[in-house]
All heavy atoms as an XYZ file, in Angstrom:
829
protein
N       4.911     -0.930      6.041
C       4.511     -1.007      4.663
C       4.493      0.401      4.065
O       4.015      1.342      4.679
C       3.115     -1.639      4.566
C       2.564     -1.646      3.162
S       0.860     -2.231      3.018
C       1.028     -3.910      3.557
N       5.004      0.547      2.858
C       5.031      1.820      2.167
C       3.814      1.910      1.251
O       3.637      1.093      0.358
C       6.328      1.965      1.337
C       6.318      3.249      0.548
C       7.548      1.898      2.236
N       2.960      2.905      1.513
C       1.773      3.094      0.686
C       2.144      3.720     -0.648
O       3.165      4.384     -0.784
C       0.758      4.006      1.379
C       0.206      3.417      2.654
O       0.156      4.095      3.664
N      -0.223      2.176      2.639
N       1.276      3.518     -1.643
C       1.436      4.127     -2.952
C       0.350      5.166     -3.184
O      -0.754      5.060     -2.637
N       0.667      6.158     -4.001
C      -0.276      7.224     -4.309
C      -0.379      7.392     -5.824
O       0.639      7.446     -6.522
C       0.162      8.568     -3.684
C      -0.685      9.720     -4.195
C       0.111      8.489     -2.168
N      -1.610      7.481     -6.296
C      -1.889      7.890     -7.661
C      -2.260      9.364     -7.591
O      -3.199      9.741     -6.889
C      -3.046      7.077     -8.246
C      -3.473      7.546     -9.607
C      -2.804      7.124    -10.733
C      -4.541      8.421     -9.751
C      -3.186      7.565    -11.997
C      -4.933      8.864    -10.995
C      -4.260      8.432    -12.123
N      -1.513     10.207     -8.298
C      -1.741     11.647     -8.279
C      -1.985     12.104     -9.710
O      -1.223     11.764    -10.617
C      -0.516     12.356     -7.699
C      -0.605     13.858     -7.779
C      -1.223     14.587     -6.770
C      -0.084     14.549     -8.867
C      -1.310     15.972     -6.842
C      -0.173     15.925     -8.951
C      -0.793     16.633     -7.937
O      -0.890     17.994     -8.013
N      -3.038     12.869     -9.899
C      -3.329     13.415    -11.225
C      -3.864     14.833    -11.059
O      -4.860     15.047    -10.368
C      -4.350     12.551    -11.962
S      -4.716     13.140    -13.623
N      -3.193     15.801    -11.691
C      -3.651     17.193    -11.703
C      -4.306     17.450    -13.053
O      -3.847     16.946    -14.084
C      -2.484     18.144    -11.487
N      -5.381     18.254    -13.052
C      -6.122     18.503    -14.285
C      -7.008     19.737    -14.134
O      -7.203     20.252    -13.033
C      -6.997     17.288    -14.643
C      -7.889     16.835    -13.513
C      -9.165     17.364    -13.339
C      -7.445     15.878    -12.604
C      -9.971     16.959    -12.289
C      -8.245     15.461    -11.558
C      -9.506     16.006    -11.405
O     -10.296     15.606    -10.364
N      -7.541     20.164    -15.254
C      -8.500     21.267    -15.277
C      -9.836     20.721    -15.774
O      -9.874     19.791    -16.574
C      -8.016     22.386    -16.187
C      -6.729     23.030    -15.680
C      -6.313     24.185    -16.553
C      -4.983     24.766    -16.135
N      -4.917     25.295    -14.815
N     -10.897     21.306    -15.274
C     -12.224     20.943    -15.754
C     -12.495     21.676    -17.069
O     -11.895     22.709    -17.352
C     -13.289     21.322    -14.723
C     -13.178     20.639    -13.361
C     -14.319     21.102    -12.458
C     -13.171     19.119    -13.496
N     -13.399     21.125    -17.857
C     -13.827     21.797    -19.084
C     -14.537     23.092    -18.715
O     -15.136     23.199    -17.637
C     -14.778     20.897    -19.871
C     -14.110     19.670    -20.430
C     -15.128     18.794    -21.144
C     -14.481     17.553    -21.722
N     -15.490     16.641    -22.299
N     -14.505     24.064    -19.605
C     -15.181     25.342    -19.376
C     -16.685     25.106    -19.209
O     -17.281     24.315    -19.932
C     -14.931     26.290    -20.538
C     -13.501     26.757    -20.626
C     -13.341     27.814    -21.695
C     -11.916     28.170    -21.974
N     -11.105     28.605    -20.904
N     -17.268     25.786    -18.233
C     -18.698     25.717    -18.016
C     -19.198     24.534    -17.213
O     -20.398     24.374    -17.036
N     -18.280     23.710    -16.703
C     -18.687     22.539    -15.917
C     -19.351     22.985    -14.618
O     -18.874     23.905    -13.947
C     -17.461     21.640    -15.628
C     -17.721     20.685    -14.482
C     -17.068     20.879    -16.875
N     -20.429     22.326    -14.273
C     -21.091     22.530    -12.984
C     -20.315     21.711    -11.952
O     -20.310     20.477    -12.004
C     -22.543     22.073    -13.069
C     -23.314     22.298    -11.795
O     -22.783     21.977    -10.697
O     -24.456     22.772    -11.877
N     -19.637     22.392    -11.036
C     -18.776     21.716    -10.061
C     -19.571     20.745     -9.194
O     -19.091     19.655     -8.874
C     -17.994     22.743     -9.203
C     -17.250     22.055     -8.071
C     -17.018     23.519    -10.080
N     -20.787     21.100     -8.824
C     -21.613     20.199     -8.008
C     -21.877     18.896     -8.751
O     -21.821     17.805     -8.155
C     -22.924     20.877     -7.622
N     -22.135     18.965    -10.062
C     -22.352     17.753    -10.859
C     -21.067     16.935    -10.956
O     -21.098     15.710    -10.883
C     -22.846     18.117    -12.257
C     -24.266     18.608    -12.308
C     -24.721     18.926    -13.725
O     -24.163     18.359    -14.697
O     -25.628     19.764    -13.861
N     -19.934     17.622    -11.129
C     -18.641     16.944    -11.179
C     -18.378     16.198     -9.866
O     -17.980     15.035     -9.871
C     -17.528     17.953    -11.456
C     -16.149     17.414    -11.245
C     -15.633     16.424    -12.062
C     -15.354     17.894    -10.215
C     -14.355     15.910    -11.862
C     -14.077     17.407    -10.006
C     -13.578     16.410    -10.835
N     -18.612     16.866     -8.746
C     -18.372     16.231     -7.442
C     -19.328     15.064     -7.204
O     -18.944     14.064     -6.586
C     -18.454     17.266     -6.326
C     -17.326     18.299     -6.329
C     -17.580     19.381     -5.288
C     -15.971     17.635     -6.112
N     -20.539     15.155     -7.697
C     -21.485     14.038     -7.577
C     -21.003     12.851     -8.414
O     -21.060     11.706     -7.962
C     -22.887     14.463     -8.010
C     -23.922     13.364     -7.892
C     -24.132     12.829     -6.478
O     -23.890     13.561     -5.487
O     -24.545     11.658     -6.342
N     -20.503     13.117     -9.619
C     -19.949     12.048    -10.452
C     -18.724     11.428     -9.783
O     -18.517     10.208     -9.839
C     -19.587     12.591    -11.836
N     -17.916     12.255     -9.112
C     -16.740     11.766     -8.382
C     -17.162     10.828     -7.259
O     -16.579      9.755     -7.075
C     -15.949     12.930     -7.792
O     -15.512     13.807     -8.779
N     -18.170     11.221     -6.506
C     -18.659     10.403     -5.389
C     -19.170      9.061     -5.896
O     -18.864      8.012     -5.333
C     -19.745     11.130     -4.620
C     -20.300     10.326     -3.450
C     -21.295     11.108     -2.640
C     -21.905     10.355     -1.489
N     -21.502      9.022     -1.211
N     -19.940      9.087     -6.975
C     -20.472      7.842     -7.540
C     -19.349      6.944     -8.029
O     -19.392      5.727     -7.832
C     -21.452      8.151     -8.671
C     -22.764      8.706     -8.171
C     -23.714      9.008     -9.317
C     -25.035      9.554     -8.787
N     -25.968      9.910     -9.859
N     -18.326      7.533     -8.658
C     -17.178      6.754     -9.117
C     -16.439      6.140     -7.941
O     -16.084      4.957     -7.963
C     -16.233      7.635     -9.940
C     -14.937      6.990    -10.411
C     -15.199      5.769    -11.279
C     -14.087      8.022    -11.158
N     -16.226      6.923     -6.900
C     -15.533      6.401     -5.728
C     -16.331      5.270     -5.074
O     -15.798      4.190     -4.822
C     -15.279      7.505     -4.708
C     -14.482      6.986     -3.529
O     -13.312      6.684     -3.655
N     -15.127      6.862     -2.385
N     -17.601      5.527     -4.813
C     -18.424      4.545     -4.102
C     -18.683      3.291     -4.923
O     -18.741      2.189     -4.376
C     -19.759      5.171     -3.691
C     -19.600      6.295     -2.680
O     -18.492      6.465     -2.129
O     -20.589      7.017     -2.448
N     -18.830      3.450     -6.247
C     -19.201      2.327     -7.087
C     -18.058      1.583     -7.728
O     -18.247      0.475     -8.242
N     -16.855      2.175     -7.705
C     -15.753      1.508     -8.412
C     -14.398      1.624     -7.710
O     -13.800      0.624     -7.358
C     -15.656      2.075     -9.839
C     -14.568      1.468    -10.651
N     -14.602      0.161    -11.097
C     -13.397      1.991    -11.092
C     -13.501     -0.100    -11.779
N     -12.759      0.995    -11.778
N     -13.920      2.852     -7.532
C     -12.541      3.025     -7.038
C     -12.356      2.409     -5.655
O     -11.363      1.734     -5.398
C     -12.128      4.513     -7.060
C     -12.082      5.007     -8.500
C     -10.769      4.709     -6.379
C     -11.765      6.476     -8.653
N     -13.313      2.631     -4.766
C     -13.173      2.117     -3.396
C     -13.170      0.596     -3.339
O     -12.806      0.017     -2.319
C     -14.286      2.664     -2.505
O     -15.547      2.180     -2.936
N     -13.524     -0.051     -4.441
C     -13.556     -1.515     -4.490
C     -12.286     -2.107     -5.086
O     -12.155     -3.323     -5.184
C     -14.779     -1.962     -5.284
C     -16.076     -1.541     -4.603
C     -17.282     -1.886     -5.411
C     -18.513     -1.417     -4.611
N     -19.714     -1.453     -5.374
N     -11.340     -1.250     -5.468
C     -10.090     -1.721     -6.058
C      -9.155     -2.258     -4.972
O      -9.154     -1.780     -3.840
C      -9.401     -0.590     -6.821
C     -10.236     -0.012     -7.945
C     -10.652     -1.050     -8.958
O      -9.813     -1.679     -9.592
N     -11.961     -1.231     -9.115
N      -8.352     -3.241     -5.356
C      -7.426     -3.873     -4.420
C      -6.504     -2.824     -3.792
O      -5.910     -2.010     -4.479
C      -6.582     -4.924     -5.134
C      -5.599     -5.640     -4.210
C      -4.768     -6.647     -4.972
C      -3.801     -7.377     -4.086
N      -2.907     -6.551     -3.310
N      -6.416     -2.850     -2.469
C      -5.488     -1.987     -1.745
C      -5.968     -0.567     -1.515
O      -5.257      0.231     -0.908
N      -7.185     -0.237     -1.961
C      -7.693      1.128     -1.823
C      -7.716      1.556     -0.356
O      -8.174      0.819      0.507
C      -9.103      1.218     -2.399
C      -9.808      2.530     -2.142
C      -9.640      3.600     -2.997
C     -10.634      2.691     -1.044
C     -10.294      4.804     -2.776
C     -11.293      3.887     -0.807
C     -11.115      4.938     -1.676
O     -11.762      6.131     -1.443
N      -7.232      2.765     -0.087
C      -7.301      3.361      1.247
C      -8.182      4.611      1.227
O      -9.115      4.728      2.015
C      -5.894      3.702      1.794
C      -5.088      2.417      1.992
C      -5.996      4.502      3.091
C      -3.634      2.638      2.374
N      -7.878      5.559      0.316
C      -8.660      6.796      0.281
C      -8.445      7.525     -1.037
O      -7.490      7.255     -1.763
C      -8.265      7.722      1.429
O      -6.936      8.198      1.257
N      -9.345      8.452     -1.305
C      -9.220      9.341     -2.465
C      -9.554     10.744     -1.993
O     -10.641     11.005     -1.494
C     -10.169      8.908     -3.575
C     -10.207      9.802     -4.786
C      -9.270     10.711     -5.189
C     -11.250      9.854     -5.761
N      -9.661     11.328     -6.357
C     -10.890     10.810     -6.733
C     -12.455      9.201     -5.914
C     -11.678     11.112     -7.828
C     -13.241      9.502     -7.010
C     -12.856     10.440     -7.958
N      -8.610     11.642     -2.145
C      -8.821     13.048     -1.819
C      -8.834     13.833     -3.122
O      -8.015     13.589     -4.006
C      -7.702     13.565     -0.912
C      -7.678     12.922      0.453
C      -6.475     13.392      1.246
C      -6.446     12.818      2.634
N      -6.274     11.380      2.699
N      -9.754     14.783     -3.223
C      -9.781     15.677     -4.371
C      -9.366     17.063     -3.894
O      -9.947     17.603     -2.951
C     -11.169     15.718     -5.005
C     -11.473     14.435     -5.760
C     -12.776     14.521     -6.500
O     -13.820     14.480     -5.889
N     -12.707     14.631     -7.808
N      -8.365     17.623     -4.553
C      -7.797     18.909     -4.192
C      -8.181     19.937     -5.251
O      -8.378     19.587     -6.415
C      -6.272     18.797     -4.105
C      -5.711     17.583     -3.353
C      -4.199     17.538     -3.494
C      -6.137     17.599     -1.910
N      -8.279     21.197     -4.854
C      -8.625     22.257     -5.797
C      -8.011     23.568     -5.347
O      -8.030     23.900     -4.167
C     -10.153     22.383     -5.884
C     -10.584     23.527     -6.757
O     -11.021     24.563     -6.273
N     -10.444     23.364     -8.060
N      -7.466     24.317     -6.310
C      -6.930     25.642     -5.995
C      -7.729     26.747     -6.677
O      -7.274     27.873     -6.781
C      -5.442     25.741     -6.353
C      -5.179     25.811     -7.845
O      -6.137     25.755     -8.650
O      -4.005     25.940     -8.230
N      -8.911     26.407     -7.163
C      -9.751     27.369     -7.860
C      -9.739     27.160     -9.359
O     -10.725     27.395    -10.036
N      -8.613     26.706     -9.910
C      -8.479     26.486    -11.347
C      -8.060     25.047    -11.649
O      -8.580     24.422    -12.567
C      -7.453     27.463    -11.921
C      -7.365     27.394    -13.431
O      -8.416     27.268    -14.087
O      -6.245     27.468    -13.963
N      -7.127     24.544    -10.886
C      -6.598     23.200    -11.090
C      -7.132     22.273    -10.017
O      -7.177     22.626     -8.838
C      -5.059     23.212    -11.052
O      -4.578     24.090    -12.071
C      -4.490     21.821    -11.269
N      -7.529     21.091    -10.437
C      -7.970     20.031     -9.534
C      -6.874     18.977     -9.484
O      -6.065     18.857    -10.407
C      -9.257     19.389    -10.058
C     -10.442     20.272     -9.902
C     -10.797     21.326    -10.706
C     -11.418     20.198     -8.881
N     -11.940     21.916    -10.237
C     -12.347     21.233     -9.117
C     -11.619     19.369     -7.790
C     -13.448     21.453     -8.303
C     -12.713     19.580     -6.979
C     -13.609     20.611     -7.229
N      -6.848     18.199     -8.425
C      -5.916     17.085     -8.331
C      -6.571     15.951     -7.558
O      -7.259     16.180     -6.569
C      -4.622     17.511     -7.648
N      -6.356     14.749     -8.051
C      -6.792     13.537     -7.363
C      -5.590     12.957     -6.641
O      -4.504     12.839     -7.222
C      -7.339     12.511     -8.352
C      -8.599     12.985     -9.048
O      -9.280     13.864     -8.498
O      -8.896     12.467    -10.138
N      -5.786     12.581     -5.405
C      -4.736     12.019     -4.557
C      -5.317     10.730     -3.980
O      -6.001     10.759     -2.962
C      -4.389     13.030     -3.458
C      -3.189     12.683     -2.643
C      -1.943     13.200     -2.970
C      -3.289     11.857     -1.536
C      -0.832     12.901     -2.192
C      -2.182     11.550     -0.759
C      -0.941     12.075     -1.094
N      -5.109      9.621     -4.685
C      -5.682      8.333     -4.274
C      -4.580      7.482     -3.648
O      -3.541      7.228     -4.264
C      -6.292      7.612     -5.465
N      -4.819      7.060     -2.419
C      -3.834      6.281     -1.674
C      -4.231      4.805     -1.672
O      -5.397      4.473     -1.437
C      -3.727      6.792     -0.227
O      -3.443      8.196     -0.248
C      -2.631      6.064      0.537
N      -3.235      3.961     -1.932
C      -3.412      2.510     -1.936
C      -2.373      1.886     -1.016
O      -1.386      2.524     -0.657
C      -3.239      1.967     -3.358
C      -4.355      2.358     -4.290
C      -4.357      3.587     -4.933
C      -5.419      1.493     -4.524
C      -5.379      3.958     -5.780
C      -6.452      1.853     -5.371
C      -6.440      3.082     -6.007
N      -2.592      0.641     -0.666
C      -1.676     -0.043      0.264
C      -0.257     -0.139     -0.289
O       0.707     -0.014      0.466
C      -2.217     -1.430      0.603
C      -3.445     -1.377      1.482
C      -4.021     -2.746      1.802
O      -3.434     -3.781      1.395
O      -5.075     -2.782      2.457
N      -0.109     -0.370     -1.602
C       1.227     -0.515     -2.195
C       1.292      0.190     -3.542
O       0.259      0.480     -4.164
C       1.586     -2.006     -2.435
O       0.731     -2.513     -3.476
C       1.433     -2.837     -1.165
N       2.493      0.434     -4.029
C       2.670      1.019     -5.356
C       2.202      0.039     -6.423
O       1.719      0.446     -7.490
C       4.132      1.490     -5.572
C       4.221      2.435     -6.784
C       5.068      0.312     -5.719
C       3.570      3.765     -6.589
N       2.299     -1.249     -6.159
C       1.802     -2.254     -7.098
C       0.288     -2.128     -7.254
O      -0.242     -2.287     -8.354
C       2.181     -3.671     -6.646
C       3.653     -3.999     -6.776
C       4.520     -3.372     -5.681
O       3.999     -2.984     -4.591
O       5.736     -3.255     -5.911
N      -0.420     -1.841     -6.147
C      -1.865     -1.618     -6.220
C      -2.176     -0.387     -7.068
O      -3.148     -0.381     -7.822
C      -2.474     -1.442     -4.824
C      -2.417     -2.707     -3.987
O      -2.348     -3.818     -4.553
O      -2.441     -2.574     -2.742
N      -1.356      0.657     -6.951
C      -1.538      1.867     -7.762
C      -1.387      1.528     -9.244
O      -2.211      1.928    -10.078
C      -0.517      2.967     -7.370
C      -0.557      4.127     -8.345
C      -0.761      3.443     -5.957
N      -0.350      0.782     -9.576
C      -0.100      0.425    -10.972
C      -1.223     -0.443    -11.529
O      -1.647     -0.266    -12.677
C       1.254     -0.264    -11.101
C       2.402      0.696    -10.854
C       3.747      0.006    -10.880
C       4.855      1.009    -10.589
N       6.163      0.381    -10.514
N      -1.740     -1.355    -10.728
C      -2.860     -2.200    -11.156
C      -4.120     -1.351    -11.335
O      -4.874     -1.544    -12.298
C      -3.098     -3.321    -10.130
C      -4.107     -4.334    -10.570
C      -3.600     -5.122    -11.751
C      -4.553     -6.260    -12.079
N      -4.177     -6.946    -13.306
N      -4.357     -0.403    -10.433
C      -5.489      0.522    -10.551
C      -5.403      1.278    -11.871
O      -6.383      1.379    -12.612
C      -5.504      1.483     -9.364
C      -6.379      2.688     -9.565
C      -7.755      2.573     -9.562
C      -5.814      3.933     -9.769
C      -8.566      3.693     -9.761
C      -6.616      5.055     -9.969
C      -7.990      4.922     -9.968
N      -4.222      1.813    -12.181
C      -4.074      2.571    -13.421
C      -4.259      1.662    -14.635
O      -4.908      2.042    -15.615
C      -2.708      3.257    -13.473
C      -2.593      4.160    -14.682
C      -1.320      4.979    -14.674
O      -0.289      4.502    -14.203
O      -1.387      6.112    -15.172
N      -3.723      0.469    -14.570
C      -3.886     -0.500    -15.657
C      -5.372     -0.800    -15.887
O      -5.843     -0.805    -17.019
C      -3.128     -1.789    -15.301
C      -3.171     -2.864    -16.346
C      -2.430     -4.103    -15.867
O      -1.268     -3.975    -15.436
O      -3.023     -5.195    -15.918
N      -6.108     -1.010    -14.800
C      -7.543     -1.288    -14.903
C      -8.325     -0.082    -15.415
O      -9.403     -0.237    -15.989
C      -8.111     -1.719    -13.550
C      -7.600     -3.064    -13.101
O      -7.098     -3.848    -13.900
N      -7.705     -3.341    -11.820
N      -7.787      1.118    -15.216
C      -8.463      2.344    -15.638
C      -8.347      2.599    -17.141
O      -9.007      3.489    -17.670
C      -7.886      3.547    -14.879
O      -8.125      3.403    -13.496
N      -7.514      1.817    -17.828
C      -7.335      1.994    -19.268
C      -8.626      1.697    -20.035
O      -8.836      2.219    -21.127
C      -6.200      1.111    -19.764
N      -9.482      0.871    -19.451
C     -10.785      0.555    -20.047
C     -11.846      1.042    -19.065
O     -12.346      0.268    -18.247
C     -10.903     -0.954    -20.291
C     -12.194     -1.323    -20.992
O     -12.795     -0.458    -21.667
O     -12.615     -2.491    -20.860
N     -12.191      2.356    -19.109
C     -13.033      2.944    -18.068
C     -14.468      2.417    -18.056
O     -15.089      2.238    -19.104
C     -13.005      4.446    -18.386
C     -12.591      4.555    -19.805
C     -11.789      3.324    -20.121
N     -14.951      2.183    -16.851
C     -16.336      1.776    -16.650
C     -17.245      2.990    -16.901
O     -16.775      4.109    -17.100
C     -16.530      1.235    -15.237
S     -16.322      2.474    -13.930
N     -18.548      2.765    -16.897
C     -19.508      3.838    -17.151
C     -19.368      4.992    -16.155
O     -19.445      6.163    -16.527
C     -20.928      3.280    -17.105
C     -21.992      4.262    -17.508
C     -23.374      3.643    -17.557
O     -23.501      2.465    -17.915
O     -24.327      4.364    -17.217
N     -19.140      4.668    -14.875
C     -18.971      5.711    -13.860
C     -17.733      6.562    -14.146
O     -17.750      7.781    -13.977
C     -18.882      5.095    -12.467
C     -20.141      4.397    -11.962
C     -19.842      3.610    -10.682
C     -21.254      5.399    -11.740
N     -16.643      5.910    -14.588
C     -15.414      6.639    -14.917
C     -15.615      7.494    -16.162
O     -15.123      8.625    -16.227
C     -14.262      5.666    -15.116
N     -16.325      6.970    -17.143
C     -16.588      7.745    -18.356
C     -17.345      9.026    -18.025
O     -17.045     10.094    -18.562
C     -17.358      6.909    -19.364
C     -16.533      5.801    -19.971
C     -17.349      4.906    -20.888
O     -18.406      5.277    -21.381
N     -16.849      3.704    -21.114
N     -18.331      8.940    -17.131
C     -19.089     10.116    -16.708
C     -18.148     11.116    -16.028
O     -18.175     12.312    -16.311
C     -20.228      9.704    -15.771
C     -21.032     10.855    -15.215
C     -21.854     11.544    -16.283
C     -22.754     12.604    -15.672
N     -23.460     13.372    -16.675
N     -17.298     10.632    -15.113
C     -16.320     11.475    -14.415
C     -15.402     12.170    -15.424
O     -15.200     13.379    -15.371
C     -15.521     10.598    -13.443
C     -14.355     11.274    -12.787
C     -14.532     12.172    -11.746
C     -13.057     10.993    -13.200
C     -13.451     12.784    -11.130
C     -11.972     11.592    -12.591
C     -12.174     12.494    -11.557
N     -14.866     11.402    -16.373
C     -13.948     11.956    -17.373
C     -14.622     12.993    -18.263
O     -13.955     13.871    -18.799
C     -13.360     10.852    -18.251
C     -12.461      9.879    -17.539
C     -12.405      8.550    -17.946
C     -11.665     10.262    -16.468
C     -11.581      7.637    -17.313
C     -10.844      9.362    -15.821
C     -10.805      8.047    -16.253
O      -9.986      7.150    -15.629
N     -15.938     12.908    -18.429
C     -16.644     13.832    -19.319
C     -16.568     15.287    -18.827
O     -16.789     16.209    -19.595
C     -18.104     13.408    -19.493
O     -18.872     13.696    -18.335
N     -16.223     15.491    -17.565
C     -16.103     16.835    -16.993
C     -14.695     17.413    -17.130
O     -14.477     18.595    -16.891
C     -16.461     16.805    -15.497
C     -17.896     16.497    -15.217
C     -18.305     15.194    -14.952
C     -18.859     17.500    -15.214
C     -19.626     14.902    -14.681
C     -20.193     17.226    -14.941
C     -20.574     15.916    -14.683
N     -13.725     16.567    -17.473
C     -12.302     16.926    -17.406
C     -11.732     17.239    -18.785
O     -12.009     16.544    -19.762
C     -11.507     15.767    -16.759
C     -11.977     15.574    -15.318
C     -10.007     16.017    -16.817
C     -11.395     14.347    -14.656
N     -10.899     18.280    -18.846
C     -10.108     18.555    -20.036
C      -8.954     17.550    -20.006
O      -7.954     17.754    -19.303
C      -9.593     19.993    -20.006
C      -8.660     20.296    -21.150
O      -8.190     19.406    -21.850
N      -8.370     21.570    -21.337
N      -9.106     16.455    -20.730
C      -8.140     15.357    -20.657
C      -6.747     15.752    -21.136
O      -5.755     15.150    -20.713
C      -8.665     14.147    -21.426
C      -9.961     13.549    -20.867
C     -10.447     12.407    -21.744
C      -9.781     13.089    -19.428
N      -6.645     16.779    -21.977
C      -5.329     17.254    -22.428
C      -4.549     17.940    -21.316
O      -3.347     18.150    -21.435
C      -5.477     18.209    -23.618
C      -5.980     17.499    -24.859
O      -5.658     16.336    -25.087
N      -6.788     18.191    -25.644
N      -5.221     18.292    -20.241
C      -4.559     18.994    -19.140
C      -4.014     18.034    -18.073
O      -3.342     18.474    -17.142
C      -5.538     19.972    -18.481
O      -6.557     19.279    -17.775
N      -4.284     16.755    -18.183
C      -3.930     15.776    -17.130
C      -2.421     15.555    -17.029
O      -1.739     15.367    -18.038
C      -4.598     14.443    -17.399
S      -6.387     14.494    -17.245
N      -1.951     15.587    -15.805
C      -0.555     15.263    -15.480
C      -0.587     14.224    -14.362
O      -1.002     14.528    -13.246
C       0.198     16.504    -14.999
C       0.124     17.680    -15.953
C       1.364     17.791    -16.776
C       1.427     19.071    -17.560
N       0.696     19.087    -18.788
N      -0.154     12.994    -14.671
C      -0.229     11.897    -13.706
C       1.149     11.518    -13.187
O       2.136     11.592    -13.908
C      -0.855     10.658    -14.350
C      -2.263     10.851    -14.789
C      -2.832      9.596    -15.430
O      -2.144      8.621    -15.665
N      -4.118      9.624    -15.708
N       1.150     11.081    -11.926
C       2.379     10.605    -11.292
C       2.021      9.491    -10.318
O       0.898      9.432     -9.813
C       3.076     11.726    -10.500
C       3.452     12.898    -11.328
N       4.558     12.931    -12.128
C       2.849     14.095    -11.484
C       4.625     14.097    -12.743
N       3.592     14.820    -12.365
N       2.995      8.650    -10.051
C       2.887      7.651     -8.977
C       3.932      8.001     -7.941
O       5.061      8.349     -8.294
C       3.196      6.241     -9.486
C       2.290      5.795    -10.573
N       2.703      4.936    -11.548
C       1.003      6.071    -10.848
C       1.716      4.698    -12.378
N       0.675      5.381    -11.981
N       3.547      7.899     -6.698
C       4.472      8.178     -5.605
C       4.389      7.065     -4.574
O       3.375      6.395     -4.456
C       4.104      9.491     -4.890
C       4.204     10.720     -5.731
C       3.077     11.264     -6.327
C       5.421     11.353     -5.909
C       3.157     12.410     -7.090
C       5.508     12.507     -6.678
C       4.381     13.034     -7.265
N       5.446      6.926     -3.801
C       5.370      6.137     -2.576
C       5.417      7.134     -1.419
O       6.065      8.183     -1.513
C       6.534      5.131     -2.436
O       7.765      5.831     -2.516
C       6.472      4.062     -3.516
N       4.705      6.815     -0.362
C       4.717      7.677      0.826
C       5.893      7.252      1.685
O       5.905      6.160      2.243
C       3.388      7.573      1.614
C       2.243      8.068      0.728
C       3.479      8.384      2.901
C       0.873      7.914      1.357
N       6.885      8.087      1.749
C       8.101      7.781      2.506
C       7.961      8.154      3.975
O       8.564      7.528      4.842
C       9.298      8.510      1.885
C       9.587      8.090      0.458
C       9.906      6.605      0.331
O      10.617      6.066      1.192
O       9.434      5.995     -0.645
N       7.184      9.181      4.245
C       6.965      9.612      5.626
C       5.628     10.299      5.680
O       5.235     11.027      4.773
C       8.069     10.552      6.069
C       7.926     10.925      7.534
C       9.138     11.614      8.074
N      10.210     10.642      8.148
C      11.469     10.969      8.353
N      11.822     12.223      8.507
N      12.398     10.053      8.419
N       4.909     10.112      6.769
C       3.577     10.683      6.940
C       3.506     11.376      8.288
O       3.738     10.754      9.312
C       2.526      9.557      6.849
C       1.117     10.081      6.799
O       0.890     11.241      6.523
N       0.179      9.195      7.054
N       3.206     12.663      8.278
C       3.066     13.422      9.515
C       1.587     13.699      9.729
O       0.949     14.348      8.924
C       3.818     14.758      9.429
C       5.296     14.591      9.125
C       5.767     14.725      7.829
C       6.186     14.304     10.137
C       7.107     14.581      7.539
C       7.540     14.151      9.869
C       7.993     14.288      8.560
O       9.331     14.138      8.284
N       1.036     13.198     10.812
C      -0.379     13.459     11.116
C      -0.515     13.933     12.537
O       0.202     13.580     13.392
C      -1.205     12.191     10.915
C      -1.322     11.846      9.441
C      -2.332     10.747      9.203
O      -3.378     10.709      9.873
O      -2.081      9.939      8.315
């Protein structure tokens, strides 16, 4: 089976408390994202300035459904989004063709 990935790179708003952002991320994951069909994992990446979400699902169809469901964000997602400069978001969908572990 080929897994699907939702990838989004973004910047946080100026002055954001990273600890608060990460707490909002955890609550969103535990209360909503992890309950979506096909969810496998969510990794948050950071290079000091740019953040990226790397959410893996069982299929690319699950990724597309996740994104479709995200169009009407729940309260946990709204809190998460409040930390992000939404104009900086760059989203992509990928399939995992090969995995080296």
